[in-house]
N, CA, C and O atoms as a DFTB+ gen file, in Angstrom:
460 C
 N C O
     1  1       8.787      12.486      -3.246
     2  2       7.626      12.326      -3.449
     3  2       7.295      11.264      -4.039
     4  3       8.175      10.934      -4.835
     5  1       6.136      10.332      -4.014
     6  2       5.926       9.408      -4.609
     7  2       4.216       9.061      -5.223
     8  3       3.213       9.464      -4.634
     9  1       4.194       8.334      -6.363
    10  2       2.545       8.466      -7.049
    11  2       2.451       7.025      -6.260
    12  3       3.307       6.156      -6.096
    13  1       1.114       7.106      -5.848
    14  2       0.297       5.677      -5.853
    15  2      -0.796       5.782      -6.060
    16  3      -1.264       6.888      -6.327
    17  1      -1.766       4.371      -5.989
    18  2      -3.147       4.582      -6.928
    19  2      -4.215       3.761      -5.436
    20  3      -4.053       2.827      -4.650
    21  1      -5.132       4.650      -5.677
    22  2      -6.508       4.359      -4.863
    23  2      -7.485       3.125      -6.035
    24  3      -7.791       3.432      -7.187
    25  1      -7.773       1.973      -5.485
    26  2      -8.251       1.568      -6.440
    27  2      -9.164       0.865      -5.761
    28  3      -8.954       0.223      -4.732
    29  1     -10.702       1.048      -6.630
    30  2     -12.130       0.628      -5.873
    31  2     -13.167       0.749      -7.066
    32  3     -12.848       0.873      -8.249
    33  1     -14.513       0.691      -6.546
    34  2     -15.604       0.701      -7.772
    35  2     -16.193       2.139      -7.328
    36  3     -16.483       2.508      -6.190
    37  1     -16.279       2.794      -8.459
    38  2     -16.837       4.306      -8.652
    39  2     -18.465       3.990      -8.208
    40  3     -19.195       3.243      -8.859
    41  1     -18.820       4.610      -7.146
    42  2     -20.015       4.878      -6.728
    43  2     -20.766       5.784      -6.955
    44  3     -21.977       5.634      -7.117
    45  1     -20.057       7.059      -7.009
    46  2     -20.868       8.141      -7.494
    47  2     -19.949       9.176      -8.326
    48  3     -18.719       9.135      -8.379
    49  1     -20.658       9.964      -8.864
    50  2     -19.728      11.270      -9.488
    51  2     -20.783      12.345      -9.354
    52  3     -21.960      12.231      -9.694
    53  1     -20.251      13.317      -8.857
    54  2     -21.325      14.237      -8.539
    55  2     -20.599      16.053      -8.552
    56  3     -19.758      16.506      -7.776
    57  1     -21.084      16.550      -9.363
    58  2     -20.503      17.790      -9.531
    59  2     -20.566      18.948      -8.772
    60  3     -21.732      19.318      -8.637
    61  1     -19.651      19.746      -8.158
    62  2     -19.984      20.605      -6.766
    63  2     -19.106      22.022      -7.198
    64  3     -18.273      22.216      -8.083
    65  1     -19.608      22.783      -6.303
    66  2     -19.399      24.358      -6.603
    67  2     -18.978      24.719      -5.049
    68  3     -19.274      24.230      -3.959
    69  1     -18.384      25.499      -5.355
    70  2     -17.941      26.433      -3.871
    71  2     -17.654      27.861      -4.287
    72  3     -17.587      28.101      -5.493
    73  1     -17.468      28.881      -3.359
    74  2     -17.193      30.164      -3.467
    75  2     -15.891      30.453      -2.726
    76  3     -15.671      30.314      -1.523
    77  1     -15.145      30.845      -3.598
    78  2     -13.687      31.244      -2.934
    79  2     -13.782      32.677      -1.859
    80  3     -13.955      33.854      -2.175
    81  1     -13.633      32.181      -0.769
    82  2     -14.060      33.521       0.291
    83  2     -13.401      34.741      -0.043
    84  3     -13.970      35.821       0.121
    85  1     -11.885      34.623      -0.642
    86  2     -11.332      35.856      -0.561
    87  2     -11.644      36.646      -1.944
    88  3     -11.780      37.862      -2.071
    89  1     -11.732      35.531      -3.061
    90  2     -12.212      36.306      -4.529
    91  2     -13.512      36.581      -4.715
    92  3     -13.902      37.547      -5.370
    93  1     -14.595      35.373      -3.894
    94  2     -15.920      35.623      -4.004
    95  2     -16.041      35.117      -5.487
    96  3     -16.971      35.614      -6.122
    97  1     -15.092      34.028      -6.266
    98  2     -15.239      33.858      -7.737
    99  2     -15.791      32.072      -7.031
   100  3     -15.499      31.407      -6.037
   101  1     -16.677      31.905      -8.190
   102  2     -17.015      30.439      -8.127
   103  2     -16.110      29.294      -8.713
   104  3     -15.578      29.251      -9.822
   105  1     -16.069      28.317      -7.622
   106  2     -15.103      27.202      -8.299
   107  2     -15.838      26.028      -8.363
   108  3     -16.759      25.969      -7.549
   109  1     -15.665      24.904      -9.234
   110  2     -16.351      23.926      -9.658
   111  2     -14.769      22.847      -9.560
   112  3     -13.585      23.062      -9.820
   113  1     -15.645      21.507      -8.984
   114  2     -14.819      20.526      -8.987
   115  2     -15.946      19.238      -9.371
   116  3     -17.067      19.481      -9.816
   117  1     -15.441      17.859      -9.119
   118  2     -16.324      16.811      -9.007
   119  2     -15.449      16.245      -7.945
   120  3     -14.278      16.411      -7.601
   121  1     -16.698      15.335      -7.456
   122  2     -16.768      14.832      -6.165
   123  2     -16.568      13.256      -6.659
   124  3     -17.243      12.905      -7.626
   125  1     -15.838      12.467      -6.157
   126  2     -16.038      10.998      -6.862
   127  2     -16.012      10.435      -5.221
   128  3     -15.372      10.809      -4.238
   129  1     -17.161       9.213      -5.463
   130  2     -17.199       8.358      -4.233
   131  2     -16.672       6.827      -4.770
   132  3     -17.071       6.248      -5.780
   133  1     -15.892       6.457      -4.020
   134  2     -15.276       5.298      -4.417
   135  2     -15.413       4.152      -3.311
   136  3     -15.442       4.490      -2.128
   137  1     -15.479       3.088      -3.593
   138  2     -15.463       2.077      -2.221
   139  2     -14.569       0.682      -2.548
   140  3     -14.561       0.070      -3.616
   141  1     -14.077       0.470      -1.745
   142  2     -13.153      -0.661      -1.561
   143  2     -13.894      -1.931      -0.516
   144  3     -14.414      -1.932       0.600
   145  1     -13.628      -2.884      -1.494
   146  2     -13.833      -4.180      -0.840
   147  2     -12.957      -5.148      -0.255
   148  3     -12.451      -5.859      -1.124
   149  1     -12.610      -5.418       0.871
   150  2     -11.268      -6.219       1.136
   151  2     -11.958      -7.175       2.345
   152  3     -13.116      -7.338       2.732
   153  1     -10.644      -7.720       2.741
   154  2     -10.803      -8.669       4.248
   155  2      -9.843      -7.930       4.943
   156  3      -8.967      -7.149       4.571
   157  1     -10.334      -8.505       6.451
   158  2      -9.291      -8.194       7.260
   159  2      -8.232      -9.627       7.400
   160  3      -8.238     -10.563       6.600
   161  1      -7.477      -9.531       8.446
   162  2      -6.609     -10.549       8.690
   163  2      -7.183     -11.672       9.350
   164  3      -6.497     -12.539       9.892
   165  1      -8.691     -11.676       9.310
   166  2      -9.346     -13.292      10.049
   167  2     -10.245     -13.646       8.582
   168  3     -10.778     -14.746       8.434
   169  1     -10.319     -12.675       7.650
   170  2     -10.941     -13.002       6.752
   171  2     -12.295     -12.278       6.292
   172  3     -12.953     -12.282       5.252
   173  1     -12.410     -11.657       7.540
   174  2     -14.220     -10.933       7.369
   175  2     -14.132      -9.969       6.346
   176  3     -13.009      -9.622       5.981
   177  1     -15.247      -9.425       5.765
   178  2     -15.100      -8.724       5.041
   179  2     -14.879      -7.173       5.925
   180  3     -15.075      -6.882       7.105
   181  1     -14.370      -6.355       4.716
   182  2     -13.811      -4.768       5.545
   183  2     -14.286      -4.036       4.131
   184  3     -13.638      -4.151       3.090
   185  1     -15.277      -3.413       4.223
   186  2     -15.572      -2.230       3.122
   187  2     -15.198      -0.674       3.380
   188  3     -15.484      -0.390       4.543
   189  1     -14.805       0.117       2.874
   190  2     -14.171       1.417       3.132
   191  2     -14.521       2.380       1.842
   192  3     -14.009       2.270       0.728
   193  1     -15.255       3.099       2.140
   194  2     -15.802       4.217       1.210
   195  2     -14.768       5.885       1.351
   196  3     -14.585       6.497       2.403
   197  1     -14.348       6.204       0.246
   198  2     -13.821       7.601       0.392
   199  2     -14.159       8.421      -0.771
   200  3     -14.211       8.029      -1.937
   201  1     -14.416       9.766      -0.272
   202  2     -14.916      10.871      -1.046
   203  2     -13.878      11.556      -1.455
   204  3     -13.119      11.961      -0.575
   205  1     -13.587      11.847      -2.763
   206  2     -12.559      12.642      -3.211
   207  2     -13.141      13.567      -4.237
   208  3     -14.178      13.378      -4.872
   209  1     -12.080      14.914      -4.335
   210  2     -12.635      16.123      -4.420
   211  2     -11.564      16.096      -5.748
   212  3     -10.367      16.065      -5.463
   213  1     -11.967      16.106      -7.251
   214  2     -11.084      16.419      -8.425
   215  2     -11.643      17.252      -9.353
   216  3     -12.825      17.592      -9.415
   217  1     -10.558      17.629     -10.219
   218  2     -11.042      18.741     -11.180
   219  2     -12.474      18.443     -11.771
   220  3     -13.024      17.361     -11.568
   221  1     -13.036      19.424     -12.491
   222  2     -14.438      19.312     -13.260
   223  2     -14.401      18.735     -14.064
   224  3     -15.351      17.951     -14.068
   225  1     -13.615      18.609     -15.085
   226  2     -13.337      17.923     -16.191
   227  2     -13.743      16.573     -15.927
   228  3     -14.370      15.932     -16.771
   229  1     -13.398      16.059     -14.713
   230  2     -13.425      14.516     -14.620
   231  2     -14.702      14.062     -14.506
   232  3     -14.857      12.842     -14.447
   233  1     -15.841      14.923     -14.454
   234  2     -17.194      14.684     -14.650
   235  2     -17.819      14.402     -15.648
   236  3     -18.747      13.625     -15.423
   237  1     -17.682      14.759     -16.839
   238  2     -17.483      14.315     -17.931
   239  2     -17.031      12.667     -18.416
   240  3     -17.726      11.763     -18.880
   241  1     -15.601      12.725     -18.095
   242  2     -14.583      11.673     -18.481
   243  2     -15.660      10.430     -17.419
   244  3     -15.624       9.285     -17.869
   245  1     -16.296      10.568     -16.487
   246  2     -16.330       9.355     -15.611
   247  2     -17.879       9.114     -15.039
   248  3     -18.090       8.147     -14.306
   249  1     -19.045      10.107     -15.431
   250  2     -20.039       9.939     -15.494
   251  2     -20.711       8.737     -15.745
   252  3     -21.318       8.112     -14.875
   253  1     -20.619       8.426     -16.837
   254  2     -20.971       6.523     -17.374
   255  2     -20.150       5.887     -17.005
   256  3     -19.958       4.894     -17.707
   257  1     -19.273       6.034     -15.838
   258  2     -18.656       4.567     -15.243
   259  2     -18.926       4.541     -14.084
   260  3     -17.912       4.190     -13.481
   261  1     -19.819       4.735     -13.346
   262  2     -20.187       4.269     -12.167
   263  2     -20.159       2.939     -12.312
   264  3     -20.296       2.603     -13.488
   265  1     -20.014       1.935     -11.448
   266  2     -20.107       0.947     -11.214
   267  2     -18.784      -0.099     -11.390
   268  3     -18.600      -1.229     -10.936
   269  1     -17.726       0.994     -12.470
   270  2     -16.991       0.268     -13.066
   271  2     -15.641       0.398     -11.662
   272  3     -15.696       1.188     -10.719
   273  1     -14.698      -0.470     -11.887
   274  2     -13.422      -0.229     -11.066
   275  2     -12.344       1.049     -11.602
   276  3     -12.015       1.133     -12.785
   277  1     -12.030       1.672     -10.922
   278  2     -11.161       2.672     -11.075
   279  2     -10.031       2.866     -10.393
   280  3     -10.143       2.619      -9.192
   281  1      -8.815       3.279     -10.808
   282  2      -7.805       3.622     -10.180
   283  2      -7.495       5.078     -10.243
   284  3      -7.380       5.515     -11.388
   285  1      -7.334       5.925      -9.268
   286  2      -7.286       7.166      -9.174
   287  2      -5.649       7.612      -8.567
   288  3      -5.155       7.460      -7.450
   289  1      -5.194       8.104      -9.596
   290  2      -3.570       8.609      -8.941
   291  2      -3.296       9.558      -7.857
   292  3      -3.916      10.613      -7.722
   293  1      -2.487       9.216      -7.198
   294  2      -2.145      10.294      -5.951
   295  2      -1.156      10.623      -5.787
   296  3      -0.337       9.796      -6.190
   297  1      -0.532      11.906      -5.157
   298  2       0.818      12.057      -5.051
   299  2       1.188      12.321      -3.893
   300  3       0.717      13.326      -3.360
   301  1       2.204      11.435      -3.126
   302  2       2.090      11.346      -1.455
   303  2       3.279      12.289      -1.550
   304  3       4.125      12.220      -2.441
   305  1       3.274      13.287      -0.433
   306  2       4.373      13.928       0.080
   307  2       4.918      14.047       1.649
   308  3       4.066      14.040       2.537
   309  1       6.245      14.149       1.983
   310  2       6.229      13.905       3.064
   311  2       7.158      15.071       3.638
   312  3       8.176      15.450       3.058
   313  1       6.735      15.546       4.729
   314  2       7.553      17.226       5.351
   315  2       7.574      16.641       6.671
   316  3       7.485      15.486       7.088
   317  1       7.772      18.230       7.424
   318  2       8.018      18.216       8.829
   319  2       7.078      17.758       9.354
   320  3       7.215      17.005      10.318
   321  1       5.754      18.121       8.814
   322  2       4.458      18.118       9.426
   323  2       3.541      16.492       9.115
   324  3       2.456      16.291       9.662
   325  1       3.991      15.773       8.461
   326  2       3.733      14.635       8.276
   327  2       3.657      14.140       6.569
   328  3       4.354      14.660       5.698
   329  1       2.672      13.049       6.329
   330  2       2.495      13.196       5.088
   331  2       1.079      13.339       4.711
   332  3       0.063      12.964       5.296
   333  1       1.268      14.054       3.446
   334  2      -0.093      14.709       2.886
   335  2      -0.265      13.745       1.120
   336  3       0.518      13.315       0.273
   337  1      -1.404      13.782       1.268
   338  2      -1.608      12.726      -0.115
   339  2      -2.386      13.736      -0.978
   340  3      -2.990      14.540      -0.268
   341  1      -2.521      13.900      -2.067
   342  2      -2.725      14.883      -3.255
   343  2      -3.505      13.968      -4.213
   344  3      -3.245      12.770      -4.095
   345  1      -4.361      14.294      -5.085
   346  2      -4.951      13.584      -6.166
   347  2      -3.898      14.029      -7.314
   348  3      -3.417      15.156      -7.197
   349  1      -3.633      13.495      -8.051
   350  2      -2.331      13.744      -8.997
   351  2      -2.929      13.926     -10.304
   352  3      -3.232      13.044     -11.107
   353  1      -3.090      15.448     -10.441
   354  2      -3.957      15.948     -11.629
   355  2      -3.191      15.598     -13.081
   356  3      -3.755      15.637     -14.174
   357  1      -2.129      15.333     -12.913
   358  2      -1.126      15.035     -14.144
   359  2      -1.563      13.826     -15.031
   360  3      -1.345      13.740     -16.240
   361  1      -2.166      12.969     -14.314
   362  2      -2.039      11.472     -14.483
   363  2      -3.562      11.176     -14.808
   364  3      -4.339      12.006     -14.336
   365  1      -3.986      10.388     -15.358
   366  2      -5.407      10.183     -16.166
   367  2      -6.098       9.017     -14.660
   368  3      -5.366       8.343     -13.936
   369  1      -7.435       9.085     -14.570
   370  2      -7.930       8.108     -13.995
   371  2      -8.438       6.739     -14.765
   372  3      -9.352       6.804     -15.587
   373  1      -7.923       5.765     -14.512
   374  2      -8.034       4.292     -15.017
   375  2      -9.493       3.843     -14.982
   376  3     -10.426       3.920     -14.183
   377  1      -9.332       3.460     -15.906
   378  2     -10.927       2.433     -15.966
   379  2     -10.784       1.132     -16.376
   380  3     -10.894       0.728     -17.534
   381  1     -10.463       0.297     -15.107
   382  2     -10.202      -1.251     -15.358
   383  2     -11.355      -1.857     -15.872
   384  3     -12.505      -1.424     -15.785
   385  1     -10.806      -3.346     -16.655
   386  2     -12.152      -4.191     -16.946
   387  2     -12.450      -4.993     -15.688
   388  3     -13.453      -5.705     -15.632
   389  1     -11.526      -4.878     -14.601
   390  2     -11.959      -5.929     -13.428
   391  2     -10.752      -5.610     -12.362
   392  3      -9.609      -5.281     -12.676
   393  1     -11.254      -5.780     -11.044
   394  2     -10.457      -5.440      -9.943
   395  2      -9.449      -6.166      -9.909
   396  3      -9.456      -7.393     -10.000
   397  1      -8.477      -5.443      -9.772
   398  2      -7.010      -6.337      -9.646
   399  2      -6.669      -6.887      -8.282
   400  3      -5.846      -7.764      -8.020
   401  1      -7.502      -6.169      -7.406
   402  2      -7.443      -6.744      -6.198
   403  2      -8.853      -7.275      -5.519
   404  3      -9.667      -6.679      -4.815
   405  1      -8.815      -8.812      -6.075
   406  2     -10.045      -9.628      -5.843
   407  2      -9.674     -10.367      -4.774
   408  3      -8.944     -11.348      -4.911
   409  1     -10.321      -9.815      -3.133
   410  2     -10.179     -10.655      -2.364
   411  2     -11.049     -11.792      -2.000
   412  3     -10.946     -12.338      -0.901
   413  1     -12.205     -12.293      -3.210
   414  2     -13.077     -12.885      -2.726
   415  2     -12.522     -14.611      -2.704
   416  3     -13.064     -15.565      -2.146
   417  1     -11.605     -14.587      -3.300
   418  2     -10.881     -15.816      -2.633
   419  2     -10.153     -16.392      -1.645
   420  3      -9.515     -17.434      -1.498
   421  1     -10.486     -15.203      -0.854
   422  2      -9.722     -15.604       0.695
   423  2     -10.769     -16.358       1.480
   424  3     -11.959     -16.173       1.227
   425  1     -10.432     -17.092       2.302
   426  2     -11.376     -17.656       3.352
   427  2     -10.822     -17.305       4.485
   428  3      -9.627     -17.094       4.697
   429  1     -12.244     -17.208       5.651
   430  2     -12.374     -16.515       6.824
   431  2     -11.745     -17.725       7.582
   432  3     -12.247     -18.847       7.521
   433  1     -10.487     -17.408       8.386
   434  2      -9.766     -18.328       9.012
   435  2     -10.775     -18.467      10.629
   436  3     -11.171     -17.495      11.272
   437  1     -10.962     -19.631      10.917
   438  2     -11.635     -20.165      12.135
   439  2     -11.163     -19.746      13.169
   440  3      -9.937     -19.853      13.122
   441  1     -11.544     -19.274      14.187
   442  2     -10.653     -19.093      15.595
   443  2     -11.514     -19.946      16.505
   444  3     -12.721     -20.185      16.516
   445  1     -10.002     -20.510      17.637
   446  2     -10.291     -21.377      18.184
   447  2     -10.754     -20.883      19.630
   448  3     -10.258     -19.826      20.021
   449  1     -11.638     -21.531      20.441
   450  2     -11.690     -20.925      21.379
   451  2     -11.309     -21.704      22.315
   452  3     -11.518     -22.917      22.307
   453  1     -10.567     -20.933      23.436
   454  2      -9.617     -21.570      24.300
   455  2     -10.453     -21.856      25.535
   456  3     -11.178     -20.974      25.995
   457  1     -10.372     -23.099      26.104
   458  2     -11.068     -23.833      27.067
   459  2     -10.359     -23.855      28.384
   460  3     -10.846     -24.463      29.338
């Protein structure tokens, strides 16, 4: 088991609810939308967006943090079926002053065309 962190810009914080089909009980979560700005090996922009379901108490903690860089902790487990990744609810979501993964300084590599 290992802990890893997803770092990106918090784009949305949305309260969600769903009904447990077995018990009929309503459950509440918070859905976080996080965007990562990177570059590919040639220096072109590469943007990815992830939606993560977390505990409902994250809503109050993060609803005012939209636009900030966050670090979401995850637990990675490897079993006979492959790699599984789950939000680590034992650790807080960190709000960072700046993105430590700043790819804006990388220059695009020029491709040479074969003649």
